[in-house]
N, C-alpha and C positions, 0 to 999 in steps of 0.2 A: 741406724745410720744408712744414708742413701747408698753408700758404696757396697756394703754387705747385702743390702736389700736387692741390689741389682744382680748380685751373684746368685742369690736364692731364686730370683725371678727367672734367671737363665736356666737354673736347674729345673724349675717348675715347668718352663716351656719345653724342655727336653722330655719331661715326663708327661706325655699326652695320655690322659686317662681315657682309654677306650674300653673300659671295663664292660660297659653295657652293650658294646658292639662285638667285642672279641670273646667274651664269655658266652657259652652256648646255652645261656638261660636268661630269663627275665626275672626281675625281683619277684620273689614269692614269699609267702609267709613261712615261719619257722617250721610249721607242721608239714609243708609240702616240699621244702628245699632239699636237694640231694645232699647226702652225707659225704664229707670229704674223707676219702680213705687213704690218700697218699699225696705228698708234695713232690714236684719234679722241677729241676732247673735246666734250662736250655740256653744255648748261645754263649756260654762262658768258656773261654779258652785259657785264661791265666788265673782268674780269681777262683779259689777253691769253692766247691759246692757247699762245704760245711760253713764257710763264712757267710754265704748268701742265706742258707737255711737258718743260720743263727739270728738273722735279722727279722725272721718271721715270728711274730709273737701274738698276733691278733687272731688269725685263723687257726683253728685247732683240728687235728685229725680226730675223726669220730664225731664231729659236730656238724650241724647243717651249714652249708655254704652261706656266708653273709657278704654281700658285695661291698658294703662299707668297710668291713674288716679287711677284706682282700685289698681294697684301695689303700688302706693305711699300711698294710704290709708292703705294697709296692713303693710307697713313699719311704718306708724304712730301708728298703733295699737301695733306693736311689741315694739315701743319705750316707750309705757306706762310701760313696764318692767315686767309685770306679766305673760307673755306667753312664752312657749317654741317653739310654732309654730303657724302660722296663714295661712289659706288657703282661697281661694274664689271660689265660684261656683254660678251658676244662675239656676233659675227655672222659667218656663213661668207662668205668671199670667195675666189674662184678655188680653189686647192688648200689654202687655209689659213683663217685667221680674222682678223677685225678686233677688236682689244681696245679697247673703248670705256669711257672714264671719265666718268661722269655726276656733275657737281658742282652743289651748291646754294649759291649765294653768300649771304654775310651781308648784312643790311640796310645801307643807307647810314647812316653815322654822323652823328648829329645833335648830341648833347650828352652830357656826363658828369655824373651826379648822385652826389655822395658824401654818405652819411649815417652816423650812428652814433657819430662821434668826440666825445669829451668834452673832452680836453685839447688836441688839435691842431686848428689852424684848417684846415678842409678846403680853403680857397682856396689855401693854400700847396702842397697836393699836386697841384692842377690843372696846375701848370707841368711836372710830370714826364710827363704824358700828351701824346704828340706828334702823335696823329692829329687831322686837321682836319675840321670839318663838311663833308659832301659826299663824303668818301672812303668807300670800302667798308670796313666795320669789319674790323679784323685782330686776331684773338685772340692771335697770337704777339707782335705789337708791344705789344698791351695787357698781356700777361703780363710782358714784359720791363720795360715802363714801371712796372707795378705793383710789381715787385721793387725797382726803384730808389726808388720812393716809400716802400716799407716799410723799406728800408735807411736812407733819410734819417730816418725816424721814430725808428729805433733809435740811429743813430750821432750824429745832430745834436740830436735832441730827447730821447732817452733812453727812449722808449716802445716797448713790444713790441706791434705791431699785427698783427691777424689779419683774414682775409677771411671773411665769412659766406657760405657756398655757397648759390647759387640755381640753379634748374633751367636758367635761360637767362641768359647774360651780357648780351646786347643784345636789346632787344625789337624787335618788328616795326616800331615807330615810330622806330627808330634811336636810342633813348635808352638809354644804359648806366647802369644803376642799381647802384651799388657800395656795399655796406654794410660798413664797417670798424669795428673796435672795439679799444680798448686792453685788454690783459690786466690783470687785477687779482689781488691776493694772496688766496689762500685761507688755508689753515692755515700758520702760521709756526712751524717747529720748530728748536730749538737742540740740536745734537748734539755730542758729543765732550767735554763737561765732566765732570770727575772730582771737582774740589774746589770750583770756583766755582759759586755759585748762579745759577740760570737768569736771574733778574731783573737781575743785574749786566750781562749782555750785552744783554738785551732792552730795558733802559731807554736804551741808547745808539742804538737804532734810531729813525730819523726817519720811520717809517711804521708802519702797523698793518694787521691783517687787514681786507680789504675795500677798501683803497686801490688806486688804479690804479698799476701798477708803473712807476716812474721809475728807470731804471738809474743815473742821476746821483745821485739821493738814496740809492740802495742803496750806491753806491760811497762816498759821504760817510759813511754809517753804518759801513761797514767801516773807513774811516780813523779814525773816532772810537773804534771798538773797539780798533784798533791803538795809538792814543795812550794807552790805559790801561796799556800796557807789560806786559800780563799774558798775551798770546796771540801765536801765530805764524800769520800768513796765514789768516784766516777764508775759507772757500771756500763760496760760495752755489751752490745747485743747485735747478733748477725741476723739478717733476713735474706732469704733466697730471692734471686731475680730470675728473669726469663732466660738469662745466659747461664749455662751450666757451670761455667768456671768463675762466675762473678757473684759476690754477695755484698749487700749494703751493710754499712756499719752505723748503728744508732748508739751514740755515746750519751748516756743520761747523766748529767752533772747537777748535783745538788749544792747550791750555794750555802756556805756556812752562815749561821745566824749570829749577828752581833760581833763581827770580827773587828770593828772599829773600837776606839777607846775614847771616852770622855771621862776623865778621872780628876775630880777635885779632891785635894787632900789637905788637911791641917794637922800638924803634930807639934808636940812639945817635948823637948829634950831635958830630962831632969839633970843631966850632966852639965850642960851649958846654960840651963834655964832660958832657953831660946825657943820662941814660937816660929815655926816655919810653915809655909803653905805652898801649894802647887796646883796648877791646872794643866792637864795633859789632854790634848786632842790628837787623835791619830786615825787615819783611814788608809788601809793598804789597797783599796780598790776605788780610787777617786773617780767618780762619775762612770763606774763600770769599766774603766780603761786599764785596770791592773796597776795603776800608778799609786805611789805612797806619798801621803802628805801628813806632816805632823807639826804640831806647835806645842812647845813646852815652856810654861811660865812658872818661875819659882821666885818666892819672896821670903825674906826673913829679916830679923833685926840687923843682921850684919851685911845684907846686900840683896840685890835682885839679879835675876837672870832670865833672858828670853832667847829661845832657840827655835829656828824655823828650818824644816828640812823637806825637800821634795826629791823623789826618785822615780825614774822610769826604767823598768827592767828590759825594755825592748825599744831602743831608740831608732834602730834601722833594721834592714833585712838581715844584717849579720849578727843580730842579737846583741848589739852594743848597749850596755847599760849606762845610766847617767844618774849622778846624785849631786844635789846642790844643798849645802848647809850654810846658814848664816846665823850669827848669834851676837848678843851683847850682854856683857856681865859687868856689874858694879858690885864689888864685894870688899869687905874688910876682913882680913885674915891674918893669922899669926904667920910670920915668915922669918927667914934668915938669908936674905939675898946678899951673901958675902962678896959676890963679884961686883955688886954696886956699892956696898958699904963695907969694905974690908976691915975697917977699924973696929967694927962692932959685930961680934959673932953671937950675940945673944938673940933670943926670940923676941920679936917686937911686933906691934900691930901695924899692918900694912894695908893701906887703902889703894885698891887696884881696879882699873877699868880695862876691860878687854873687849875688842871687837874682832870678830873672825869671819872668814869666808873660806869655804872649802869646796873643791870640785873633784869628783871621782868618776873615772870612766872604767868600764869593765868590758871584757870580750871573752867569749868561750874559746879555749885553746884546744881542748879535746873533751871527750865524753865526761860530763858532770864536773868539769874543771873550768875555772874562770881566773883570768889574770886581770889585775886592776892597776891603774895608774892614778895617783891622787896628788893634788896640790892644796896646801893649807897656807892661808895668809892670816896672821894674827897681829893686831896692833895693840900694844900695851902702854898704859900710862900710870905711873906711880904718882899718886896725888898728895901724899903726905910724907915727903922725904924726911928722914931723921938726921940727915947731914946736909949742910949747905954746899958741900963740894963732893958730890958723888963721882965715882970713877967712870961711870958710864952715863949716857943720857937717860933722863927719866921717862922719855918717850922712846920706845924701841919696838922692833919687829921680831917676831918669832915665826919665820916662814919655813916651810918644809916641803919636801917631795917624798912620796911613798910609793913603793912597789909591793904588790901582794899577789899571792897565788893560793887558791882554795879548791878543794875537791869536796863536793857535797854528795854523800851516799846515804843520806837519811831517808827513812821510810816513815809514813804517817798512817795511823789508824783513821784519823780525820784531821781537820784543820788545826786541832789544838793538842793532839796527843801523839808524840813520837813513839814508835814501837820497835825501832830497830835501825841498824845502819850506823854510819859514822860520818864525821865531818872533820876535815883537816885543813889547816890554813897556816900561812906564813906571811910576815909583813916586815918590810925593811923601810925605815924612815930616816931621812937625811935632812938636817938643818944646817945651812951653810951660808957664808957671806955672799956667794954668787947668786943665791936665791933672794937676796935682799934682807937676810936675817942678821941680827946682831949676835946670834949664837952660832956655835959650831959643835954639833953633837950628832950621834947616830943611835938608833934604837932598832933592835931586832926582836920580833915576837913570834912564837910558835904556839899553836893551839891544836888540840885534838879532843874529840869527844866521841864516845862509843855507847851504843844502846843495844840491849839484848832482852828480848821478851822471855822471861822465865816461865810464866804461866799466863793464861788469858787475863788481860787487864793488869798484869804485874810486870813492870819493866825495870831493869837495873841499868843505871847510867853512870859513866865515868868521864871525868873532864880533867884534862891536864893542860897547863899553860907554863910557858917559860919566857921571861923577858930580860933583855940585857940592854943597859943604857950606858953610853960612854961619851966623854967630851964635856963641853961647857954648856950647861943647861940651867934654866931657872929652877930653883929648889922646889917650887910648887908643881913642877912637872916630873919630879922624881917618882920612882915606882912606890906603890903603897899596897899593903896586903889586906887592909880592912875594907868592909863594905859588903853589900848584899850579894854581889856577884863574885866575891873572892872568899874571904873569911868572914862569914856573916855574923860571927860572934864578937866582932870588933867594930868600932865606930867607923862610919863611912867617911867622916870628915878627918883628914889626916892631921890638921892643926887644931884639933879640939883640946879641951881642957883635960881629956882623959890622959893620965900620965903615961899609959902604955902605948899611946898612939905614935909617939915619936920613934919608938923602937921598931915600928913597922914600916919605916921609910928607908929606901936604899936604891941601889942601881942594878941589882940582880934579884929577880924574884921568881919563885917556883910555887905553883899552886896546884893542889890535887883536891878535886871535889868528887864525891860519889853520892848517889841518891837511889833509894829504892822507892819506886812510885807505884801506887795502887789506885786504880780507877774503879769505883763501884759500878757494877753493871746496871744497877737500877737508876743511877744518876751520872750521866757522862759529863756533867758540868763540874763535878767535884773530883778532887784528887788529894790523896794523903801521901805524905813522904816521910821517910827516915833518912837522915843525911849525916855526913861527916866531912869536914874540910881540914886540910893540912897545908901550911904554907911556910916557906923559908925565904927570908929577905937578907941580903948582904949589903952592907954599907962600908966600903973599904975593908978593914980587917975585922969588922964586927958582923957576926952572923946571928940571926934570931930565928928560932923555930917555934911556930904557934899552931894551935889546932882548935877545933870546936866540934860539937856534935849536937844533934837535937832532932826535933820532929816538926813537921809543918803541914799546912793545909792550903790548897788552892781551890779557887772557885771561879768559874767563867760566868761573867755577868754581861748580858747583852748591853752593848754600847759603853761598857766600862772596861771590857777586856778581861784578861786573866789576872786576878788579884789574889794575894796570899799573905799569910802570916807564918813566920817561923819562930819557934822558941829554941834558943841555943844556950849552951853552957860552954865557955871557952877554957883555954888552958890555965887561965888565972882563976878558975872556978867562979867566974862572974856570969850570972844569967843575963840574957838579953832577948828582947822581943824585936823582931825585924819585920817590917812590912815590905812585901815583894810585889813588884809589877812585872807580870810575865813569868817566865821560868828563869832560874838562876843560870842555866846553861842548856 
């Protein structure tokens, strides 16, 4: 490290090896070199002779003088740390020589003065320096203490601290004047992008050129980039510049392969004897701008559905997000709209057409947290009324306003594999006449999910949701426990011919999901899971508790996204195979 190297260099400058000038001999062969008969130390006033002699391990009494060994002994004496200079000379004695080491002791330590820091309180660093006033200043102890202080700055505070070299560490007055400084960013370069625009990455950075480097903030920025789900493992690298307190940052970003989805699907349900199909197109990085565009087309014998969605995560400099969703649905389903046809409480076939438009705006409110405001406009048309005199119009609006708050603390191994952290969210929805709705109801939803890496490539995840629905709402908007993202062991379609489906409908729902996910190191596109789901639904005075468990497999396919299949067994001991798009939570 440059800091510690500077200290060693200063020590080396103090040790001017004048051996060939101060010793009273020239290099000679071992046969003619004089014999060392005794060692002597001169110049020490405070450091015991025994301590100095203990550092001499190369030159030996009774052996010929070796200038290189004497030089190494001088270095060893310097490394004790108490001396500003060490020299060697010889004097004849009897039939040999006396090898004399002359030392110059450092001044007596008085105090330490730390200057130059902007972010770190210098008083916090004083505790790392162990020398007491009145002791002979020791450069070795000081160097080790300084290394611990610098380590603390990096690991505990997140700052990269350097030492500004001076000709002398300690002055003759015993005052150690230490000038430290935090490194700052020079040029910030984004490398590795092929499709994504530079600003999509740069706008997620929580720092700018000229800021003091805080590795905690740097890591937070990398996490934010990973949460875009567009990249794999951004790697930062620092490069020195001509300015001693400035380094350039090179952020190497690798774009994830195949993050878009083009997924055609055709399936047949043996329960309803119905053929269904879908075509899903999604890209989370439209034209490299970080925008999301998706189109979902579904068709079946009972109806058709088309949904279009566009979102921009950064609409302005305040990181305002925006999402637009439009859709049209024509479907025949079983229903019990008692508010429209109060005389008939039986399930009947309902032909319904829905057209919807929703707008959602989001804004960060504090670190990793986002508040949202949404407006939904939905026009409904019942096309086959079973009564000639319904109590309400057959064309009606179900408009609502929603408020949401979420905190995203998830971390990712790459764009497709979450390996830790948590996500919390809440949502309140209000449908009321003043919004132009023919309904008056409220819905509250809470969600939390947590992930913990047990071992490399093995992650345990937990998902909890709670929903409460009150007021006057269409029965097809009631809460439902079944489906691939709730209880996957039960049918997704709430009004199916499955006799147990009706028991999963209500106005209060609680769902618990847990998964153990394993990703083989040899194939990062594959994922094996073991899962269990538990749910409770309440409809008035009736409460139903259901569960399922099973195993699953996920595979990431370029341009198709993450697809999977789960095999589950539910509480009614009924096996079910579920096809999954993405992750269940």
